[in-house]
C-alpha positions in Angstrom: 3.9 -87.8 -12.6 0.9 -89.8 -12.1 1.9 -90.1 -8.2 2.4 -86.4 -7.6 -1.1 -85.9 -9.6 -2.6 -88.3 -7.3 -1.2 -86.0 -4.2 -2.6 -82.9 -6.2 -6.2 -84.6 -6.5 -5.6 -85.9 -3.1 -4.8 -82.1 -1.8 -7.6 -80.3 -3.7 -10.3 -82.8 -2.6 -8.5 -82.3 1.3 -9.1 -78.3 0.3 -12.6 -78.3 -0.8 -13.6 -79.8 2.7 -12.0 -76.9 4.5 -13.6 -73.7 5.6 -11.5 -71.5 3.0 -12.8 -73.3 0.3 -17.1 -72.8 1.5 -16.6 -69.0 2.8 -18.9 -66.4 2.0 -18.7 -63.0 2.8 -21.6 -63.7 4.8 -19.8 -66.1 7.3 -17.1 -63.7 7.4 -19.7 -60.9 9.0 -21.3 -62.7 11.5 -17.8 -64.4 13.0 -16.9 -60.3 13.0 -20.1 -60.1 15.2 -19.7 -62.9 17.2 -16.6 -61.3 18.0 -18.0 -58.0 18.6 -20.7 -60.1 21.4 -17.0 -61.2 23.2 -15.6 -57.8 22.8 -18.4 -56.1 24.4 -18.8 -59.0 27.4 -15.1 -58.6 28.2 -14.4 -55.3 27.9 -17.5 -53.8 28.9 -18.6 -56.5 31.2 -22.2 -56.6 29.3 -24.2 -59.2 30.1 -20.5 -61.7 30.2 -22.8 -64.7 31.4 -24.6 -64.7 28.1 -22.7 -63.0 25.7 -19.4 -65.0 25.9 -21.1 -68.4 25.1 -23.5 -66.3 22.3 -20.6 -65.1 20.8 -18.7 -67.9 20.6 -21.7 -69.9 19.4 -21.9 -67.4 16.2 -17.9 -68.4 16.0 -19.1 -72.1 16.0 -22.1 -71.7 13.7 -20.4 -70.0 11.2 -17.8 -72.1 10.4 -18.1 -72.8 6.7 -19.0 -76.7 6.4 -18.9 -79.1 3.0 -22.6 -80.0 3.0 -23.1 -83.7 4.3 -20.3 -83.5 7.2 -22.9 -84.0 9.5 -21.5 -81.6 12.2 -23.9 -78.5 11.7 -26.5 -77.7 14.8 -29.4 -77.8 11.5 -28.2 -81.4 10.6 -29.8 -84.1 11.8 -28.7 -86.4 14.6 -25.3 -84.1 14.9 -24.0 -83.2 18.2 -25.0 -79.4 18.3 -28.3 -80.5 16.8 -28.8 -83.1 19.7 -28.0 -80.0 21.9 -29.9 -77.6 19.8 -33.1 -79.5 20.6 -33.2 -77.8 24.1 -33.5 -74.9 23.1 -36.2 -75.8 19.8 -37.8 -78.2 22.0 -38.1 -76.1 24.8 -36.4 -77.9 27.6 -33.9 -74.9 28.7 -35.9 -72.2 29.7 -38.1 -73.3 32.2 -34.8 -75.1 33.9 -33.4 -71.7 33.7 -36.4 -70.7 35.4 -36.1 -73.4 38.1 -32.4 -71.5 38.6 -34.0 -67.8 39.0 -36.8 -68.7 41.2 -33.8 -70.6 43.3 -32.0 -67.3 42.8 -34.8 -64.6 43.8 -36.1 -63.0 46.9 -39.8 -61.6 46.2 -39.7 -59.9 49.7 -39.6 -56.4 48.2 -42.9 -57.6 46.3 -44.3 -59.5 49.2 -43.9 -56.7 51.6 -45.1 -54.2 48.9 -47.7 -56.0 46.8 -48.9 -52.9 44.5 -45.1 -52.8 42.6 -47.0 -55.7 40.6 -48.9 -53.5 38.6 -45.2 -52.3 37.5 -44.5 -55.5 36.3 -47.6 -55.7 34.3 -47.5 -52.0 33.1 -44.1 -52.5 31.6 -45.4 -55.8 29.5 -47.2 -53.3 27.3 -44.0 -53.4 25.1 -44.5 -56.6 24.0 -48.0 -56.2 23.2 -47.4 -52.5 21.5 -44.1 -54.5 19.5 -47.2 -57.5 18.5 -49.1 -54.6 17.0 -46.1 -53.1 14.7 -44.8 -56.5 13.7 -48.3 -57.4 12.6 -48.2 -53.9 10.2 -45.2 -54.8 8.9 -46.2 -58.1 7.6 -45.4 -60.9 10.0 -47.9 -63.2 10.8 -50.0 -63.1 14.1 -47.5 -66.3 15.4 -44.1 -64.4 14.2 -45.2 -61.3 15.3 -46.0 -62.8 19.2 -43.0 -64.6 19.1 -41.1 -61.3 18.4 -42.7 -59.1 20.6 -41.7 -60.7 23.6 -38.4 -59.2 23.3 -40.0 -56.4 25.0 -39.7 -58.4 28.3 -35.8 -58.4 28.2 -36.3 -61.9 29.1 -34.0 -64.6 26.6 -35.3 -67.8 28.2 -39.0 -66.6 27.4 -37.9 -65.3 24.2 -36.4 -68.6 23.3 -39.4 -70.5 24.8 -42.3 -68.9 22.9 -40.2 -68.7 19.7 -39.8 -72.2 19.9 -43.3 -72.7 19.7 -44.4 -70.0 17.2 -41.6 -69.3 14.5 -38.8 -71.7 14.9 -37.4 -70.3 11.9 -37.2 -67.1 13.5 -35.8 -68.2 16.4 -31.8 -67.7 16.5 -32.8 -63.8 15.4 -35.4 -63.3 18.4 -32.9 -65.1 21.0 -29.5 -62.9 19.7 -31.8 -59.7 19.7 -33.8 -60.7 23.5 -30.2 -61.3 24.7 -28.6 -58.3 23.1 -30.7 -55.8 24.6 -30.7 -57.7 27.9 -27.3 -56.7 27.9 -28.0 -52.8 26.7 -30.4 -51.9 29.7 -27.7 -50.0 31.6 -26.9 -48.3 28.2 -30.9 -47.6 26.9 -32.8 -47.3 30.0 -31.5 -44.0 31.8 -31.8 -41.8 29.2 -35.6 -42.5 29.0 -35.8 -42.7 32.9 -34.7 -39.4 33.0 -36.4 -37.8 30.0 -39.5 -38.7 31.6 -39.1 -37.5 35.4 -38.9 -34.6 37.0 -36.0 -33.4 39.4 -38.9 -33.5 41.9 -40.0 -36.8 41.2 -36.3 -38.4 41.0 -35.6 -36.9 44.5 -38.6 -39.2 46.0 -37.6 -41.1 48.8 -39.6 -44.3 49.6 -40.9 -46.1 52.6 -38.1 -49.0 54.0 -39.9 -52.4 52.9 -41.7 -54.2 55.9 -39.8 -57.2 57.4 -41.4 -60.3 55.9 -41.7 -63.6 57.4 -40.9 -67.3 56.5 -44.2 -68.0 56.5 -45.3 -65.3 54.0 -41.8 -66.3 51.8 -43.0 -70.2 51.9 -46.7 -69.6 51.2 -46.2 -66.9 48.5 -44.5 -69.5 45.3 -47.4 -71.7 46.4 -50.1 -69.0 46.1 -48.6 -67.2 43.3 -48.5 -70.9 41.1 -52.1 -71.5 42.0 -52.9 -68.1 40.9 -51.3 -67.6 37.8 -51.5 -71.2 36.5 -55.6 -71.1 37.0 -55.8 -68.3 34.5 -52.9 -69.1 32.0 -52.9 -72.5 32.0 -50.4 -72.1 29.0 -47.5 -70.4 30.9 -46.9 -74.0 33.1 -43.7 -74.5 32.3 -42.0 -71.4 33.2 -44.5 -70.2 35.9 -44.1 -73.8 37.6 -40.6 -74.4 37.4 -40.2 -70.5 38.5 -42.2 -70.8 41.9 -40.9 -74.3 42.0 -37.2 -72.8 42.4 -38.2 -70.5 45.1 -40.2 -72.6 47.1 -37.1 -75.2 47.4 -35.2 -71.7 48.6 -37.7 -70.6 51.0 -38.8 -74.0 52.2 -35.6 -74.3 54.8 -35.3 -77.6 54.0 -34.0 -78.6 50.5 -31.2 -76.3 50.5 -28.9 -78.7 48.6 -31.9 -78.8 45.7 -31.8 -75.0 45.9 -28.2 -74.5 45.8 -27.8 -77.4 42.9 -30.6 -74.9 40.8 -29.2 -71.8 41.4 -25.7 -72.5 40.8 -24.4 -75.8 38.9 -28.0 -76.4 37.1 -28.2 -73.0 35.8 -24.6 -72.7 34.5 -24.8 -75.6 32.7 -28.0 -74.7 30.8 -26.7 -71.2 30.5 -23.7 -72.5 28.6 -25.8 -74.8 26.7 -28.3 -72.3 25.8 -25.6 -69.7 24.9 -23.6 -72.0 22.8 -26.3 -73.4 21.0 -28.7 -70.0 20.2 -25.1 -68.6 18.9 -24.8 -71.4 16.7 -28.0 -71.6 15.5 -27.3 -68.1 13.5 -25.7 -69.2 10.5 -25.3 -66.9 7.7 -27.9 -68.5 5.1 -30.5 -68.4 7.7 -29.5 -65.2 9.8 -28.1 -62.7 7.4 -32.1 -62.0 6.1 -34.1 -58.7 5.9 -36.1 -60.2 8.5 -33.8 -60.3 11.3 -32.8 -56.6 10.7 -36.8 -56.4 11.3 -36.5 -58.1 14.6 -33.9 -56.0 16.1 -35.7 -53.0 15.2 -39.0 -54.3 16.7 -37.2 -55.4 19.7 -35.4 -51.8 20.4 -39.1 -50.5 19.7 -40.7 -53.1 22.4 -38.0 -52.7 25.1 -38.4 -48.7 24.6 -41.8 -49.0 25.0 -41.8 -51.1 27.9 -39.5 -48.5 29.7 -42.1 -45.8 28.8 -44.8 -47.9 30.0 -43.3 -48.7 33.7 -42.1 -45.4 34.0 -45.3 -43.8 32.7 -47.2 -45.8 34.8 -45.9 -45.0 37.8 -46.3 -41.2 37.2 -49.6 -42.2 36.8 -49.8 -44.2 39.9 -48.9 -41.4 41.8 -51.7 -39.3 41.0 -53.6 -41.9 43.5 -51.0 -42.0 46.5 -50.5 -39.6 49.4 -47.3 -37.6 50.1 -45.3 -40.2 51.7 -46.4 -43.3 50.4 -45.4 -42.2 46.6 -43.5 -44.4 44.5 -40.2 -42.8 42.7 -40.8 -43.2 39.0 -37.3 -44.5 38.8 -37.8 -47.8 39.2 -40.8 -48.0 36.8 -38.0 -49.2 34.6 -37.3 -52.4 36.5 -40.4 -53.7 35.4 -38.8 -55.5 32.5 -37.4 -59.0 33.6 -33.9 -58.4 33.3 -32.9 -58.8 36.7 -31.0 -58.0 38.7 -29.9 -55.6 36.4 -32.8 -53.1 35.9 -33.2 -52.9 39.5 -29.4 -51.8 39.6 -30.3 -48.9 36.0 -33.0 -47.8 38.4 -30.7 -47.6 42.0 -27.6 -46.0 39.9 -29.9 -43.2 38.4 -31.3 -42.2 41.3 -28.0 -41.7 43.3 -26.8 -39.5 40.3 -29.0 -36.9 41.8 -29.1 -38.1 45.4 -26.8 -40.1 46.8 -28.5 -41.3 50.1 -31.4 -42.4 47.9 -31.4 -46.4 47.9 -33.5 -47.6 45.3 -32.4 -50.8 44.7 -34.8 -52.9 47.0 -37.6 -51.2 46.4 -36.8 -51.5 42.3 -36.5 -55.5 43.3 -40.3 -55.6 43.6 -41.3 -54.7 40.1 -37.8 -56.6 38.5 -39.1 -60.0 39.9 -42.7 -58.8 39.0 -41.2 -58.3 35.6 -40.3 -62.2 35.4 -43.8 -63.4 36.4 -45.5 -60.8 34.0 -43.6 -61.8 31.0 -43.9 -65.3 31.8 -47.7 -64.9 31.9 -47.5 -62.9 28.9 -45.8 -65.6 27.0 -48.6 -67.7 28.3 -51.4 -65.9 26.9 -49.8 -65.4 23.8 -49.3 -68.8 23.4 -52.9 -69.8 24.4 -54.0 -67.2 21.8 -52.0 -68.1 18.9 -50.7 -71.4 19.0 
C-alpha cells in the first residue's frame, strides 16, 4: 500500500508539471489565435514567411508552464529568453533592414524622385495614431510605439517599441505584422473609394533608365542626408543603405547574396518565433492589446488615405501627361513589395494594359526609408 501510494504521489507530482494542470482559458484562446495565423498563412498565402513563424511562436509561448522550469521566454537566461534578446535589445531589426537593402532596387525612386513625397505623406498615419493613442490614455512613449504600426513595417515597430514601450512589444509587433499580411484586404476598398474611374486609368510615363553610378551613389547620399537629419535612426538607416550599397557596388556579390538570402531568412525565423512566444496569455490578453489592434488598424487606414489623397492633390500642379496615378498612393506604406503589387492589381482591374508595379515601387521603397526616419524622429523626441 505504501508503494502504491508512493507511485500515486509521484504521478500526481508529475501531473502538476504538465501543461494540462496549469492550462487556463487564456492559454487556449491564444493557441487558437496561433492556429488561425498558421491557417491564414498556408491556405491564403498571407505573408507566410512571417505568419508561420509568429503563429508557431504563439503556440510555443502559450504552453502552460509550471513556475521555475526556466524555459519560458520571460524567464531569465532560458534559451528562449536569450533568443528574445534580439527583439528586446533591438538586434534583429537592423539585420532585417540589411537584408531588405540588399534585396531592394531603388531605380524607380531614383528615376522619379518626386515619388519620395508619396512615401512621406503615408507617414501621416503614424502621427495620427500617436495623437489618438494619447487621447486614449497611453503615455507619450507608448503612443509613439503604437503609432509606428501605421508604417506597416514590422522590424521598425519592434525596434521602436523595444526602446519606448517594451511591455507592449508583443501586441505591437503582432499587430504590425498582421496588418502587413492584410495589405491586399484593407487597401483596395480605400483606393477605389478615393479615386474616380478617370484617375484609375491614368497611364504614367515609363521610368527612365538609371545608370550604375546613380545606383551606387544613392545609398551613400541617401544615408548621409537622412542620418544627418535623424541621427537616432542610424541603426535602421545605416543597415538599409549599407545593404543596398553592397548590392549595387558590383564587387561584393557574396555579401549581398548572404544578406538578402541566408541572413535575412535566419533572422526572420528568430524574430517570428520569439515575437510569437512573447504573446503569453497573461501578458497579451489585456484591454491595452485590444486598443493597440484598433489603433493599428486606424493608423494603417489613415496612412493609405494620406498616400492616395496626396497624389490627387499633387496632380493639381502637374501637367497632363505627367500626372501620377493615385492608385500608387497606397504604396507609400513600407510593406515591400506587397503594397506595390496591390497598386498594380487594382489598376489592372480597370485596364489590363496599365502596369503600375514599377511606378508603385518608388513610393513603396520610399515608405521603407520614411518609416525608419519617422521612428528616428519619435525616438529622438520621446526616448
